[in-house]
Backbone as CSV, one residue per row, in Angstrom:
resi,resn,N_x,N_y,N_z,CA_x,CA_y,CA_z,C_x,C_y,C_z
1,MET,-18.770,65.311,3.562,-19.655,64.847,4.588,-19.942,66.067,5.610
2,ARG,-18.778,65.977,6.449,-18.697,66.842,7.706,-19.185,68.298,7.264
3,HIS,-18.495,68.784,6.233,-19.034,70.196,5.591,-20.273,70.236,5.471
4,HIS,-21.001,69.482,4.916,-22.310,69.576,4.725,-23.085,69.757,5.848
5,ILE,-22.763,68.841,7.055,-23.140,68.838,8.354,-23.387,70.271,8.970
6,LYS,-21.932,70.843,8.843,-21.554,71.986,9.467,-22.656,73.392,8.784
7,HIS,-22.719,73.094,7.515,-23.563,74.074,6.747,-24.799,73.973,7.132
8,GLN,-25.327,72.941,7.439,-26.682,72.665,7.815,-26.908,73.226,9.256
9,GLU,-26.209,72.901,10.189,-26.189,73.834,11.235,-26.116,74.808,11.216
10,LYS,-25.341,75.632,10.569,-25.139,77.084,10.218,-26.480,77.637,9.678
11,LEU,-27.233,76.783,8.583,-28.589,77.499,8.429,-29.413,77.563,9.290
12,VAL,-29.631,76.374,10.315,-30.389,76.223,11.541,-30.188,77.490,12.822
13,ARG,-29.020,77.785,12.813,-28.684,78.716,13.987,-28.985,80.085,13.464
14,GLU,-28.722,80.459,12.020,-29.061,81.694,11.558,-30.502,82.045,11.182
15,TRP,-30.993,80.871,10.912,-32.972,80.849,10.708,-33.410,81.472,12.105
16,ASN,-32.864,80.667,13.318,-33.127,80.762,14.411,-33.244,81.962,14.973
17,GLU,-32.096,82.662,14.744,-31.789,83.933,15.082,-32.402,84.819,14.406
18,LYS,-32.872,84.812,13.342,-33.413,85.769,12.560,-35.205,85.953,12.659
19,TYR,-35.577,84.726,12.639,-36.976,84.175,12.271,-37.534,83.573,13.711
20,PRO,-38.441,84.278,14.240,-39.223,83.786,15.508,-40.435,82.836,15.276
21,VAL,-40.564,81.578,15.958,-41.653,80.818,15.657,-43.032,81.799,15.463
22,GLY,-43.617,81.400,14.422,-44.823,82.164,13.998,-44.308,83.157,12.596
23,THR,-43.286,83.025,12.262,-42.981,83.709,10.984,-43.793,83.239,9.906
24,GLN,-44.246,84.311,8.975,-45.065,83.649,7.718,-43.857,83.457,6.883
25,VAL,-44.006,82.245,5.948,-43.137,81.707,5.024,-43.767,81.289,3.877
26,ILE,-42.934,80.994,2.732,-43.584,80.391,1.618,-42.582,79.056,1.609
27,VAL,-43.404,78.153,1.270,-42.777,76.795,1.123,-42.682,76.417,-0.278
28,LYS,-41.643,75.979,-1.067,-41.734,75.394,-2.242,-42.093,73.805,-2.241
29,LYS,-43.393,73.097,-2.527,-43.389,71.628,-2.307,-42.893,71.093,-3.164
30,ASP,-43.028,69.709,-3.315,-42.659,68.555,-4.026,-43.069,69.032,-5.354
31,VAL,-44.180,69.172,-5.617,-44.489,69.460,-7.089,-44.270,71.072,-7.568
32,GLN,-43.406,71.644,-6.930,-42.996,73.032,-7.543,-44.031,73.894,-7.284
33,THR,-44.767,73.598,-6.475,-46.056,74.787,-6.085,-45.639,75.470,-4.784
34,GLU,-46.006,76.709,-4.780,-45.523,77.280,-3.314,-46.689,77.667,-2.554
35,VAL,-46.362,77.633,-1.080,-47.652,77.561,-0.047,-47.230,78.569,0.946
36,ARG,-48.005,79.354,1.351,-47.887,80.249,2.242,-48.382,79.496,3.617
37,THR,-47.260,79.756,4.618,-47.899,79.293,5.857,-47.168,79.851,7.200
38,VAL,-47.072,79.570,8.180,-46.216,79.676,9.319,-45.467,78.813,9.920
39,THR,-44.231,79.204,10.523,-43.456,78.314,11.419,-44.325,77.792,12.605
40,THR,-43.883,76.723,13.186,-44.673,76.228,14.302,-43.726,76.130,15.293
41,HIS,-42.487,75.722,15.273,-41.282,75.496,15.922,-40.233,76.134,15.482
42,GLU,-38.923,76.269,16.229,-37.763,76.593,15.642,-37.214,75.590,14.739
43,ALA,-36.242,76.138,14.058,-35.724,74.995,12.939,-34.658,74.107,13.695
44,THR,-34.836,72.907,13.044,-34.062,71.926,13.823,-33.206,71.171,12.896
45,MET,-32.355,70.379,13.473,-31.720,69.178,12.652,-32.240,67.893,12.448
46,LEU,-32.556,67.488,11.321,-33.466,66.212,11.386,-32.359,64.954,10.734
47,GLY,-32.328,64.065,11.634,-31.451,62.859,11.392,-29.838,63.465,11.814
48,GLY,-29.797,64.547,12.178,-28.267,64.984,12.236,-27.885,65.533,10.768
49,HIS,-28.442,65.774,9.766,-27.849,66.060,8.716,-28.556,67.098,8.111
50,THR,-29.853,67.434,8.098,-30.719,68.127,7.290,-31.258,69.189,8.047
51,ALA,-31.201,70.489,7.760,-31.759,71.757,8.406,-33.279,71.664,8.001
52,VAL,-34.197,71.606,8.748,-35.857,71.713,8.490,-36.567,72.882,9.353
53,ALA,-37.684,73.097,8.619,-38.391,73.861,9.275,-39.959,72.974,9.725
54,TRP,-40.393,73.365,10.749,-41.848,72.956,10.985,-42.754,73.615,10.750
55,LEU,-43.969,73.446,10.057,-44.824,74.493,9.723,-46.482,74.070,9.884
56,LYS,-47.050,74.979,9.915,-48.547,74.901,10.172,-49.100,74.108,9.079
57,ASP,-50.071,73.222,9.332,-51.033,72.608,8.017,-50.490,71.816,6.999
58,ILE,-48.963,71.670,7.441,-47.987,70.719,6.465,-47.685,69.577,7.418
59,SER,-47.767,68.359,7.109,-47.434,67.176,7.639,-45.913,66.980,7.711
60,GLY,-45.245,66.888,8.825,-43.833,66.578,8.812,-43.110,67.833,8.479
61,CYS,-42.039,68.065,7.952,-41.242,69.160,7.961,-40.494,69.223,6.576
62,TYR,-39.955,70.494,6.447,-39.366,70.765,5.039,-38.053,71.352,5.089
63,SER,-37.106,70.910,4.229,-35.603,71.554,4.314,-35.889,73.191,4.281
64,LEU,-34.803,73.314,4.927,-34.643,75.206,5.185,-34.466,75.694,4.010
65,GLU,-33.835,74.738,2.840,-33.363,75.224,1.524,-34.822,75.545,0.650
66,ARG,-35.749,74.884,1.034,-37.054,74.883,0.611,-37.973,76.074,0.854
67,VAL,-37.550,76.960,1.970,-38.479,77.568,2.976,-37.751,78.920,2.756
68,ARG,-38.761,79.899,2.827,-38.205,81.342,2.861,-39.138,82.070,3.340
69,ALA,-38.686,83.120,4.175,-39.575,83.962,4.932,-40.379,85.046,3.978
70,GLU,-41.719,85.401,4.148,-42.279,86.155,3.492,-41.827,87.516,3.635
71,GLU,-41.689,88.343,2.500,-41.263,89.820,2.547,-42.393,90.583,3.333
72,LYS,-42.140,91.177,4.302,-42.940,92.144,4.900,-42.983,93.291,3.916
73,VAL,-44.268,93.991,3.795,-44.433,95.197,2.856,-44.832,96.203,3.773
C-alpha cells in the first residue's frame, strides 16, 4: 500500500511541475467518453491515496491516471 501512495504522490508532483493551472486536458470519463476541459487547481492527493485533477465544468475531480494534457500543435 505504501508503494501505491508514493507512486500517487510522485504523479501529483510531476504533474504540477509540468502543467500549470489552466492547462488544456482530455479526460476519460466513466462511460469511456473523452471530454476536453482545463485544470482549475493544482493536482492534489484525494483522501491521502489518489492523485487527482480538478477540472472546469466537471463536478468533483478525476484520477490523474484518466487525465492527459492536450498536445499542442
